[in-house]
Each structure stands twice: as structure tokens, then as C-alpha cells.
C-alpha positions as CSV (number, residue, x, y, z in Angstrom):
1,M,0.0,0.0,0.0
2,S,1.4,3.4,-0.9
3,F,2.4,5.9,1.7
4,L,-0.3,8.4,0.7
5,K,-3.1,5.7,0.7
6,K,-1.8,4.4,4.1
7,S,-1.9,8.0,5.5
8,K,-5.4,8.6,4.1
9,R,-6.6,5.3,5.6
10,N,-5.2,6.3,9.0
11,I,-7.0,9.7,8.9
12,E,-10.3,7.9,8.1
13,L,-9.7,5.4,10.9
14,E,-9.1,8.3,13.4
15,E,-12.4,9.9,12.4
16,E,-14.2,6.6,12.5
17,T,-12.8,5.8,15.9
18,G,-14.2,9.0,17.3
19,E,-17.6,8.3,15.9
20,K,-17.5,4.7,17.2
21,L,-16.5,5.9,20.7
22,K,-19.5,8.2,20.8
23,E,-21.8,5.5,19.5
24,N,-20.5,2.8,21.9
25,K,-20.9,5.2,24.9
26,K,-24.5,5.9,23.9
27,R,-25.3,2.2,23.5
28,K,-23.7,1.3,26.8
29,N,-25.7,4.0,28.7
30,E,-28.9,2.8,27.0
31,R,-28.2,-0.8,28.0
32,K,-27.6,0.2,31.6
33,G,-30.8,2.3,31.6
34,E,-28.7,5.4,32.5
35,V,-29.7,8.8,31.4
36,S,-27.0,11.3,30.7
37,L,-27.5,14.8,32.1
38,Q,-25.0,16.1,29.6
39,K,-26.1,17.2,26.1
40,P,-24.6,15.0,23.3
41,D,-22.4,18.0,22.3
42,E,-21.1,18.3,25.8
43,E,-20.2,14.6,25.9
44,I,-18.2,15.0,22.7
45,N,-16.5,18.1,24.0
46,D,-15.4,16.3,27.2
47,W,-13.8,13.6,25.1
48,L,-12.2,16.1,22.7
49,E,-11.0,18.5,25.4
50,T,-8.1,16.3,26.3
51,E,-6.3,16.9,23.1
52,G,-7.0,18.4,19.7
53,Q,-5.8,17.0,16.3
54,L,-3.3,19.0,14.3
55,A,-4.3,19.6,10.6
56,V,-1.6,18.4,8.2
57,D,-0.8,18.2,4.5
58,V,1.3,15.3,3.4
59,Y,2.8,15.0,-0.1
60,Q,5.8,13.6,-1.9
61,T,8.6,14.8,-4.2
62,K,11.3,12.6,-5.8
63,S,13.6,13.0,-2.8
64,F,11.3,13.6,0.2
65,F,7.9,13.0,1.8
66,I,6.8,16.4,3.2
67,I,4.5,17.1,6.1
68,Q,3.2,20.6,6.6
69,A,1.1,21.9,9.4
70,P,-0.2,25.3,10.4
71,V,1.1,26.1,13.9
72,A,0.6,29.8,14.2
73,G,1.5,31.3,17.5
74,I,3.7,28.4,18.6
75,K,7.4,28.6,19.2
76,P,9.7,25.7,18.2
77,E,10.4,24.9,21.9
78,D,6.6,24.3,22.4
79,L,6.6,21.5,19.8
80,D,7.7,17.9,20.3
81,I,8.4,15.8,17.2
82,S,9.4,12.1,17.6
83,I,9.3,8.8,16.0
84,E,7.7,5.8,17.7
85,D,7.5,2.4,16.0
86,G,7.4,3.8,12.5
87,I,5.0,6.6,13.3
88,L,5.9,10.3,13.3
89,V,4.3,12.0,16.4
90,I,3.8,15.8,16.5
91,K,2.7,17.2,19.8
92,G,2.4,20.8,21.1
93,K,0.2,23.3,22.9
94,R,-1.2,26.6,21.8
95,E,-1.7,28.9,24.8
96,K,-4.4,31.6,24.8
97,I,-2.9,35.0,25.0
98,E,-5.9,36.5,26.8
99,E,-8.7,34.9,28.7
100,V,-12.1,35.8,27.2
101,Q,-15.4,34.8,28.8
102,E,-17.6,32.4,26.9
103,K,-20.4,34.9,26.7
104,D,-18.2,37.4,24.9
105,Y,-17.5,35.2,21.9
106,F,-19.4,35.6,18.6
107,Y,-17.4,32.8,17.0
108,Q,-14.9,30.4,18.5
109,E,-13.2,28.4,15.8
110,C,-9.6,28.5,16.7
111,Y,-8.2,25.6,18.7
112,W,-6.4,26.4,22.0
113,G,-4.7,23.9,24.2
114,A,-2.8,20.6,23.7
115,F,-2.8,19.0,20.2
116,S,-1.1,16.1,18.5
117,R,-1.0,14.2,15.2
118,K,0.4,10.8,14.3
119,V,1.5,10.0,10.7
120,S,2.5,6.5,9.7
121,L,5.9,6.6,8.0
122,P,6.5,4.6,4.8
123,E,9.2,2.0,4.8
124,D,11.4,3.9,2.4
125,V,12.2,6.8,4.8
126,D,15.6,7.5,6.2
127,S,14.4,8.4,9.7
128,S,18.0,9.3,10.8
129,K,17.9,12.3,8.5
130,I,14.5,13.8,9.1
131,K,14.5,17.6,9.4
132,A,11.9,20.0,10.7
133,S,11.6,23.8,10.3
134,L,9.2,26.5,11.3
135,K,8.6,29.5,9.1
136,K,5.8,32.1,9.2
137,G,3.7,29.8,11.4
138,I,4.0,26.7,9.1
139,L,5.8,23.6,10.4
140,V,7.6,21.7,7.6
141,I,8.9,18.2,8.2
142,K,11.1,16.7,5.4
143,L,11.5,13.0,5.5
144,P,14.2,11.9,3.0
145,R,13.4,8.9,0.9
146,I,15.8,6.0,0.6
147,I,16.6,6.0,-3.1
148,K,16.5,2.4,-4.3
149,K,19.0,1.9,-7.1
150,G,17.6,0.2,-10.2
151,K,19.6,-2.8,-11.2
152,K,22.5,-4.2,-9.2
153,K,24.8,-6.9,-10.5
154,I,25.4,-9.8,-8.1
155,I,28.8,-11.4,-8.4
156,I,28.8,-15.2,-8.2
157,E,31.7,-16.7,-6.3
158,E,32.9,-20.1,-7.3
159,E,33.6,-22.4,-4.4
160,E,35.9,-25.4,-4.6
């Protein structure tokens, strides 16, 4: 399976997992005969408040796989990028500059707080040479591809 298909499948699985968790919780409560005092949206928010998901673009060039993510307002020291079992993990936290009361918002679409994102790495990545940079609020991670040479002649040794 190609890297891009694998990444797309992982994103779909993450979305599906969130939906399944909400559905399973609802069914479990119905079986127990429990009634939730929270509105459905509040239950979802409780689950999501722990950590947000970072939006990413993933594409390839001849030499690299590139991951880009908007991280406006975040300093490099507030980000943690690591590799765990073939998965690139990006974690960080976006702090609010000013506390605003809920009643004073007209719209609240920006995510504040802890966030993370996991991206499965393809097998042909040289993980020892991954580089990350931050410019104008965009995180760019370059994953060098291992270039496989076309044809290689195998020398046959004669044994006596």
C-alpha cells in the first residue's frame, strides 16, 4: 500500500474511531438504563478537550515526503516531534494570550490547548535524516526517501 493511501486510511480510521466511541458510549448507557445529564455535544467536547488534532498536508517529491502543518503562535520549543514504532508523532500546545469569557464570543473556531497528530511513515524513509523547520507559522517536516537503485549486478563466487 502506498504511503499516501496508508496516511489517508489512518485519517479515516481516526475519524471513524471518534464516531465509534460516541456510539458505543451511547449504547452502553442505553443498556444500563442510564440517562446522561449532559447534552450530546457536551459529551463530545469532554472527550475532545483532552487533546486536539493538528491539521496536516502530506505530499511527496522525488527525494522527500513532506508534512506541513499550520502552527501559528507556537514557538519551536513548544513543539515535540518524535518517531515511535514507524509513526511520526507531532505534539504541542497553543496557549491563549488572553482569557475571554464564553459569553463574549461571537465565534470560536480556533483551537487552543494541547494537540497532536500521528502520521505513519513509509518503509522507504531514512528516519535518521528527518529535518523540521518553522517559518511564518508553518511547520515543515522533510522525510528523506531512501533511493533504491535500479539494477545491481550480483557477483557469483565459485567455491571449490
